[in-house]
C-alpha positions in Angstrom: 57.9 -38.2 -132.0 60.4 -36.8 -129.6 59.8 -33.3 -131.1 56.3 -33.4 -130.6 56.8 -34.5 -126.9 59.1 -31.4 -126.3 56.5 -29.1 -127.8 54.0 -30.5 -125.5 56.1 -29.5 -122.7 56.8 -26.3 -123.6 53.2 -25.5 -124.1 52.4 -27.0 -120.7 55.2 -24.7 -119.3 53.9 -21.7 -120.8 50.5 -22.4 -119.3 51.6 -22.5 -115.9 53.6 -19.5 -116.0 50.4 -17.5 -117.5 48.4 -18.9 -114.7 51.2 -17.9 -112.0 51.2 -14.4 -113.4 47.4 -13.8 -112.9 47.7 -15.0 -109.5 50.5 -12.5 -108.6 48.7 -9.7 -110.1 45.4 -10.7 -108.1 47.3 -11.1 -105.0 48.7 -7.8 -105.5 45.4 -6.0 -106.2 44.2 -7.6 -102.8 47.1 -6.3 -101.0 46.6 -2.9 -102.4 43.1 -3.0 -101.3 43.5 -4.0 -97.8 46.2 -1.4 -97.5 43.6 1.3 -98.8 41.3 0.0 -96.1 43.9 0.3 -93.4 44.8 3.8 -94.5 40.9 4.8 -94.4 40.3 3.6 -91.1 43.3 5.1 -89.6 42.4 8.4 -90.9 39.0 8.3 -89.7 40.4 7.2 -86.3 42.5 10.2 -86.2 39.8 12.6 -87.0 37.6 10.8 -84.4 40.3 11.3 -81.8 40.9 15.0 -82.8 37.1 15.6 -82.7 37.0 14.0 -79.0 39.9 16.1 -77.8 38.9 19.3 -79.3 35.2 19.3 -79.4 33.8 16.1 -77.3 35.3 16.5 -74.2 34.2 20.1 -73.7 30.9 19.3 -74.7 30.6 16.5 -72.4 31.8 19.2 -69.9 29.4 21.6 -70.5 26.6 18.9 -70.6 27.9 17.8 -67.1 27.5 21.3 -65.9 23.9 21.9 -67.3 23.0 18.8 -65.5 24.5 20.2 -62.1 22.8 23.6 -62.5 19.4 21.7 -63.2 19.6 19.4 -60.4 21.1 22.1 -58.0 18.1 24.5 -58.8 15.7 21.8 -58.2 17.4 21.2 -54.8 17.3 24.8 -54.0 13.6 25.2 -55.2 12.7 22.2 -52.8 14.5 23.9 -49.6 13.0 27.3 -50.6 9.8 25.5 -50.6 10.0 23.8 -47.6 11.0 26.8 -45.8 8.7 29.3 -47.3 5.3 29.8 -45.5 2.4 28.1 -47.1 -0.2 29.9 -49.2 -3.4 31.3 -47.2 -6.5 29.0 -47.7 -9.5 30.7 -49.6 -13.0 30.4 -48.2 -15.9 29.7 -50.6 -18.5 32.7 -51.2 -20.6 33.5 -47.9 -23.8 35.4 -47.8 -23.8 39.0 -46.9 -26.3 38.7 -44.3 -28.3 35.6 -42.8 -31.1 34.9 -40.0 -29.9 31.5 -39.4 -27.1 31.4 -36.5 -25.4 28.1 -37.9 -23.2 28.8 -40.8 -21.4 25.9 -42.8 -17.9 27.0 -43.9 -15.9 25.5 -46.6 -13.1 26.3 -48.9 -9.7 25.6 -50.5 -6.2 25.0 -49.1 -3.2 24.3 -51.5 -1.5 23.0 -48.4 -2.5 19.8 -46.2 -2.6 20.5 -42.6 -5.2 22.2 -40.3 -7.3 25.3 -41.3 -7.7 27.4 -38.2 -11.1 29.5 -38.2 -11.4 32.7 -36.6 -14.4 35.0 -36.0 -13.6 38.7 -34.8 -10.0 37.9 -34.3 -10.9 34.8 -32.1 -10.3 31.3 -32.7 -13.2 29.4 -32.8 -12.7 25.9 -34.5 -10.3 24.0 -36.8 -10.9 22.0 -39.7 -8.5 19.5 -41.7 -7.6 20.1 -45.0 -7.4 17.0 -47.5 -7.4 16.9 -51.1 -7.1 20.7 -51.2 -10.5 21.1 -49.4 -11.7 21.8 -46.0 -15.1 22.1 -44.3 -16.3 23.2 -41.0 -20.1 22.8 -40.4 -20.2 24.0 -36.5 -19.8 27.8 -37.2 -22.0 29.5 -34.7 -22.7 33.5 -35.8 -23.0 36.1 -33.3 -25.5 38.9 -33.5 -24.4 41.6 -35.8 -21.3 41.6 -37.7 -19.2 38.6 -38.0 -15.6 39.1 -39.7 -14.6 35.4 -40.7 -10.8 34.5 -41.6 -9.0 31.3 -41.9 -5.5 30.4 -42.4 -3.7 26.8 -42.4 -1.0 25.0 -40.5 1.1 22.7 -42.6 2.1 19.3 -41.6 5.5 20.7 -40.7 4.0 23.2 -38.4 4.4 26.4 -40.6 1.6 28.9 -40.7 0.0 30.5 -43.6 -1.2 34.3 -43.6 -5.1 34.9 -42.9 -7.3 34.6 -45.8 -9.1 37.8 -46.8 -11.7 38.5 -44.3 -15.5 37.6 -45.2 -18.1 40.0 -43.5 -21.5 38.3 -42.4 -24.1 39.9 -40.7 -26.3 37.9 -38.3 -29.9 39.5 -37.8 -32.5 37.7 -36.1 -34.9 40.4 -35.2 -37.1 41.9 -37.7 -36.8 45.1 -38.7 -38.6 48.1 -37.3 -41.6 49.6 -39.2 -43.7 52.8 -38.7 -46.2 53.9 -41.2 -47.0 57.5 -40.6 -49.1 58.1 -43.9 -51.8 57.0 -44.6 -54.0 56.5 -41.3 -56.2 53.6 -40.9 -59.7 54.5 -42.5 -58.6 57.9 -44.1 -60.8 58.9 -47.0 -59.0 60.3 -50.1 -60.7 61.8 -53.4 -59.6 63.7 -56.5 -56.0 62.2 -57.3 -56.1 58.5 -57.0 -52.4 58.4 -56.3 -51.4 58.8 -52.6 -48.0 59.0 -50.8 -47.3 56.2 -48.1 -44.7 57.6 -45.6 -43.1 56.1 -42.6 -39.4 54.9 -40.9 -37.5 51.9 -40.8 -34.0 50.8 -40.0 -30.9 51.4 -42.0 -30.0 48.9 -45.1 -33.9 47.9 -45.1 -36.0 47.8 -48.3 -39.7 48.8 -48.1 -42.6 47.9 -50.5 -46.2 49.1 -50.4 -48.4 47.1 -52.3 -45.4 46.0 -54.4 -44.2 49.4 -55.1 -40.5 49.8 -53.8 -40.1 53.1 -51.7 -37.2 55.4 -51.8 -35.4 55.1 -48.5 -32.8 57.7 -47.3 -29.8 56.8 -44.9 -32.1 57.6 -41.8 -34.5 54.9 -42.7 -37.2 57.4 -44.1 -39.1 56.0 -46.7 -41.8 57.1 -49.1 -43.6 55.8 -52.3 -46.6 56.7 -54.2 -49.5 53.9 -55.0 -52.4 54.0 -56.8 -56.1 53.3 -55.3 -59.2 52.0 -56.8 -62.8 53.6 -56.1 -64.1 52.4 -52.6 -62.2 50.5 -50.1 -58.6 49.9 -50.6 -56.2 47.9 -48.5 -52.7 48.9 -48.5 -49.8 46.4 -47.0 -46.3 48.0 -46.3 -43.7 45.6 -46.2 -39.7 46.1 -44.7 -37.3 43.5 -45.3 -33.7 43.3 -44.1 -30.4 42.1 -45.6 -31.1 38.7 -43.8 -34.6 38.3 -45.2 -36.5 39.3 -42.0 -39.8 41.0 -42.5 -42.3 43.0 -41.0 -45.6 44.0 -42.5 -47.9 46.7 -41.6 -51.5 47.1 -43.0 -53.9 50.0 -43.6 -57.3 50.4 -45.0 -58.3 53.4 -46.6 -61.3 54.6 -48.9 -61.0 56.4 -52.2 -64.2 58.4 -53.3 
């Protein structure tokens, strides 16, 4: 029985030694893994430090320089914009000629401010520019040529150049019209096409019974029209650029 007890003690002692050996190997493995992690993290940290000091800081400096250039240029552009003159306004299209003395004006202005309105180099009014648009309804034309131009004065008191000049002719009087051929009551025979001849003002168009006449620079016109057998009424009409008209009538006979 004493031998069995000794044998049991030796077996128990052997098992304890095996467990101790396994625990020792496990601890060594964990220590080795932890050491490898520390070495890896240290290596990565060194690489990051090298990158920051070799490439990162210069890149940050260049980026800061870029931002400085961008904002400086923007500031300079703003200063230049503030110092430069505003752009000239643009007039909406106007008629070449009119027989109405009142002519409403409108147009576009990129600059907010006061639009000054001139006729033949004389200021005759002003209109406020809002939302890029301006309008002036009290423009009164003078007889003959009207050379209209506008410019804008910004809210900071800076003036633009003049807009392109718009020429508008104001004509109140009807054009002159003289018909020299045919005469009243004249009789024709043979060829039923007769000549209508006369004189009018410059830049005036003439029709005879709807046929457009040829008119030279001096206002002399002529046109050939057909006649029907018997009595014929001829209507000669002159119309100027503004739409003013004058009519002369002749009655002739064709046999």
